[in-house]
C-alpha positions in Angstrom: 91.9 81.9 -145.9 91.4 83.5 -149.3 92.5 87.0 -150.4 90.7 88.9 -153.2 92.2 92.1 -154.4 90.2 94.5 -156.6 93.0 95.2 -159.1 90.9 98.0 -160.7 90.6 99.8 -157.4 94.2 99.1 -156.4 96.3 102.2 -157.0 99.7 100.7 -156.2 100.3 102.5 -152.8 102.0 99.2 -151.7 101.0 99.5 -148.0 100.1 95.8 -148.2 103.6 94.9 -149.5 105.2 96.6 -146.4 102.8 95.0 -143.9 102.5 91.5 -145.4 105.5 90.9 -147.7 105.0 87.2 -148.0 101.5 87.7 -149.4 101.9 90.8 -151.5 104.6 92.0 -153.9 104.8 94.8 -156.6 105.9 93.7 -160.0 107.4 96.7 -161.6 106.1 100.1 -160.6 102.4 99.4 -159.9 101.4 95.8 -160.8 100.4 94.0 -157.6 101.0 90.3 -157.4 99.5 88.4 -154.4 99.1 84.9 -153.0 95.3 84.2 -153.1 95.5 81.4 -150.5 98.2 82.2 -147.9 98.9 80.3 -144.8 96.7 81.0 -141.8 99.9 82.0 -139.9 99.9 85.2 -142.0 96.4 86.1 -141.0 97.2 89.0 -138.7 99.7 90.6 -141.1 97.1 90.3 -143.9 94.4 91.8 -141.8 96.7 94.8 -141.0 97.5 95.1 -144.7 93.8 95.1 -145.7 93.0 97.7 -143.0 95.9 99.9 -144.2 94.9 99.9 -147.9 94.0 103.5 -148.7 91.4 102.4 -151.3 90.1 99.3 -149.5 91.0 97.1 -152.4 91.8 94.0 -150.3 89.1 91.6 -149.1 89.7 88.4 -147.0 87.4 85.4 -146.7 87.8 82.2 -144.8 88.4 79.5 -147.5 85.8 77.3 -145.9 83.1 80.0 -146.4 84.2 80.5 -150.1 84.0 76.8 -150.8 80.5 76.7 -149.2 79.2 79.5 -151.3 80.7 77.9 -154.4 79.1 74.5 -153.6 75.6 75.9 -152.7 75.5 78.5 -155.4 74.7 81.2 -152.9 76.0 84.7 -153.3 
């Protein structure tokens, strides 16, 4: 699984930090730090965190899909 966060869109509401604290953390007041390739065991927490994001800044892909796109050059 791969997480992509649009850091321009992110407003630091930190809902993701509460719902998936192993994957998302705030550094300081508003800077989001996240693990781009968390364990699949965290999938449900991360799905909830992405759904709870007020600005929909979090996107998840299966890592296999991301590698396939990279290898084939598809978008």
